[in-house]
BATORDREN-45648 format. One line per 2 residues: number of its first residue (from 1); for each residue x, y, z of N, C-alpha, C. Coordinates in steps of 0.02 Angstrom, whole numbers, always signed. Layout:
<pts>
NUM	X,Y,Z,X,Y,Z,X,Y,Z; ...
</pts>
This chain:
<pts>
1	-2139,+127,-4079,-2072,+115,-4052,-2080,+84,-3984; -2044,+30,-3973,-2044,-1,-3908,-1980,+12,-3871
3	-1986,+20,-3807,-1926,+29,-3766,-1917,-32,-3722; -1857,-58,-3723,-1843,-116,-3681,-1815,-94,-3614
5	-1837,-128,-3563,-1810,-114,-3496,-1742,-146,-3488; -1699,-111,-3454,-1633,-139,-3438,-1638,-171,-3370
7	-1612,-233,-3365,-1615,-269,-3301,-1551,-263,-3264; -1553,-279,-3200,-1492,-279,-3159,-1444,-330,-3186
9	-1469,-387,-3210,-1427,-441,-3237,-1390,-415,-3299; -1423,-376,-3340,-1390,-347,-3399,-1334,-300,-3378
11	-1347,-259,-3327,-1296,-213,-3303,-1236,-251,-3275; -1250,-305,-3239,-1195,-346,-3212,-1152,-378,-3268
13	-1185,-397,-3323,-1150,-424,-3379,-1105,-372,-3413; -1128,-310,-3416,-1087,-257,-3444,-1026,-244,-3398
15	-1037,-244,-3332,-981,-234,-3286,-930,-292,-3293; -955,-354,-3298,-908,-410,-3310,-867,-402,-3370
17	-897,-376,-3424,-860,-362,-3485,-806,-310,-3474; -823,-257,-3437,-773,-205,-3421,-715,-235,-3384
19	-730,-277,-3333,-677,-309,-3294,-632,-354,-3339; -664,-389,-3386,-623,-431,-3431,-580,-390,-3477
21	-608,-336,-3505,-569,-294,-3552,-510,-264,-3516; -519,-243,-3454,-466,-209,-3417,-422,-257,-3377
23	-436,-322,-3382,-399,-373,-3346,-401,-358,-3270; -459,-339,-3247,-469,-322,-3176,-501,-382,-3141
25	-495,-384,-3075,-527,-437,-3037,-603,-439,-3052; -632,-497,-3056,-703,-505,-3072,-749,-492,-3014
27	-724,-500,-2952,-765,-490,-2891,-737,-434,-2852; -780,-394,-2817,-755,-339,-2777,-719,-363,-2713
29	-739,-421,-2688,-709,-449,-2627,-693,-523,-2637; -637,-545,-2608,-619,-616,-2606,-605,-637,-2535
31	-621,-698,-2519,-608,-723,-2451,-534,-746,-2448; -496,-718,-2403,-426,-736,-2393,-416,-751,-2318
33	-401,-812,-2303,-391,-834,-2233,-451,-818,-2189; -511,-828,-2218,-572,-816,-2181,-596,-743,-2175
35	-558,-698,-2207,-578,-626,-2207,-589,-603,-2278; -636,-559,-2287,-650,-531,-2353,-601,-473,-2366
37	-568,-478,-2423,-517,-426,-2442,-539,-394,-2507; -542,-328,-2508,-560,-290,-2567,-511,-304,-2624
39	-536,-314,-2685,-493,-328,-2743,-483,-262,-2781; -424,-233,-2771,-408,-167,-2801,-413,-172,-2876
41	-447,-124,-2906,-455,-121,-2977,-522,-147,-3003; -558,-185,-2962,-622,-213,-2983,-673,-159,-2996
43	-708,-166,-3052,-766,-124,-3069,-828,-160,-3044; -876,-123,-3015,-937,-156,-2991,-992,-102,-2988
45	-1052,-127,-2983,-1109,-80,-2978,-1121,-59,-2906; -1139,+3,-2898,-1162,+28,-2834,-1236,+46,-2844
47	-1278,+31,-2795,-1348,+47,-2802,-1370,+88,-2741; -1397,+147,-2755,-1421,+191,-2702,-1467,+243,-2731
49	-1509,+271,-2690,-1554,+324,-2711,-1599,+305,-2771; -1612,+242,-2779,-1653,+219,-2835,-1617,+214,-2902
51	-1551,+221,-2900,-1513,+219,-2962,-1449,+178,-2956; -1410,+177,-3008,-1349,+138,-3011,-1289,+181,-3033
53	-1231,+160,-3013,-1169,+194,-3029,-1114,+141,-3039; -1066,+156,-3082,-1009,+113,-3092,-952,+135,-3047
55	-933,+93,-3001,-879,+107,-2954,-819,+64,-2967; -760,+86,-2947,-699,+48,-2952,-665,+45,-2884
57	-644,-15,-2864,-612,-23,-2799,-543,+10,-2801; -532,+54,-2752,-468,+93,-2754,-415,+70,-2705
59	-435,+33,-2654,-386,+11,-2604,-410,-51,-2568; -368,-83,-2531,-385,-146,-2497,-431,-136,-2439
61	-443,-74,-2421,-492,-60,-2366,-564,-53,-2393; -571,-56,-2458,-639,-53,-2488,-659,+16,-2513
63	-612,+62,-2517,-628,+128,-2543,-640,+126,-2618; -689,+163,-2640,-708,+161,-2711,-712,+231,-2741
65	-715,+233,-2807,-725,+296,-2841,-780,+287,-2894; -815,+341,-2908,-868,+341,-2957,-835,+353,-3025
67	-828,+299,-3062,-790,+300,-3125,-815,+352,-3175; -880,+355,-3183,-911,+398,-3234,-931,+467,-3208
69	-920,+477,-3143,-936,+543,-3111,-1006,+569,-3125; -1056,+523,-3121,-1125,+543,-3134,-1169,+531,-3073
71	-1143,+500,-3022,-1184,+483,-2966,-1228,+423,-2983; -1283,+413,-2948,-1328,+356,-2959,-1385,+378,-3006
73	-1387,+344,-3063,-1434,+361,-3116,-1477,+300,-3133; -1530,+310,-3173,-1572,+253,-3193,-1534,+202,-3233
75	-1560,+139,-3233,-1526,+84,-3265,-1509,+96,-3337; -1558,+123,-3377,-1545,+133,-3448,-1487,+183,-3457
77	-1486,+236,-3418,-1433,+286,-3424,-1365,+257,-3407; -1359,+219,-3353,-1294,+189,-3334,-1273,+137,-3386
79	-1322,+101,-3415,-1304,+51,-3467,-1274,+88,-3527; -1304,+143,-3547,-1279,+182,-3605,-1210,+210,-3590
81	-1201,+235,-3529,-1135,+263,-3509,-1082,+210,-3508; -1099,+151,-3482,-1049,+96,-3479,-1031,+71,-3548
83	-1080,+69,-3595,-1065,+50,-3663,-1018,+101,-3696; -1028,+165,-3682,-984,+217,-3707,-913,+207,-3677
85	-911,+190,-3614,-847,+178,-3581,-810,+121,-3614; -846,+67,-3631,-817,+10,-3665,-791,+31,-3733
87	-829,+71,-3770,-806,+95,-3836,-740,+135,-3827; -736,+175,-3774,-675,+212,-3762,-616,+165,-3745
89	-628,+115,-3704,-575,+65,-3688,-552,+31,-3752; -601,+11,-3794,-580,-24,-3856,-541,+22,-3902
91	-561,+85,-3907,-525,+132,-3949,-454,+142,-3923; -445,+147,-3858,-379,+154,-3828,-335,+94,-3843
93	-365,+35,-3841,-325,-27,-3855,-304,-31,-3928; -343,-1,-3974,-327,-2,-4044,-269,+42,-4062
95	-256,+91,-4020,-203,+141,-4035,-134,+112,-4022
</pts>
C-alpha cells in the first residue's frame, strides 16, 4: 500500500472549491483604494505549529474563525476534513 503526500497546492485547490461552492470571495484580502480589505466570508488556510487549519474571514478587520474546530493539524488530516465539509455542503444543497 502506498500513501500519497498531500501538498499545500492540493489544499489550496480544496479551499478554492469550498469558496466556489459557497459563493464566497476567492481571496482573503483585496486591495481597495491602496489598502488591503478583508473579504468577509472567504475560506482560507491558516498555517501554524507545523499544521494547517481551515479559517473563514468573519469581519472587515480580518477576524477569523476555525471552521472545523480542530486547530492546526497535518496536511492529510485537514484535506480529509475539508473533503468531508464539501460532502456536507453538497448534501445541504441537495435538500
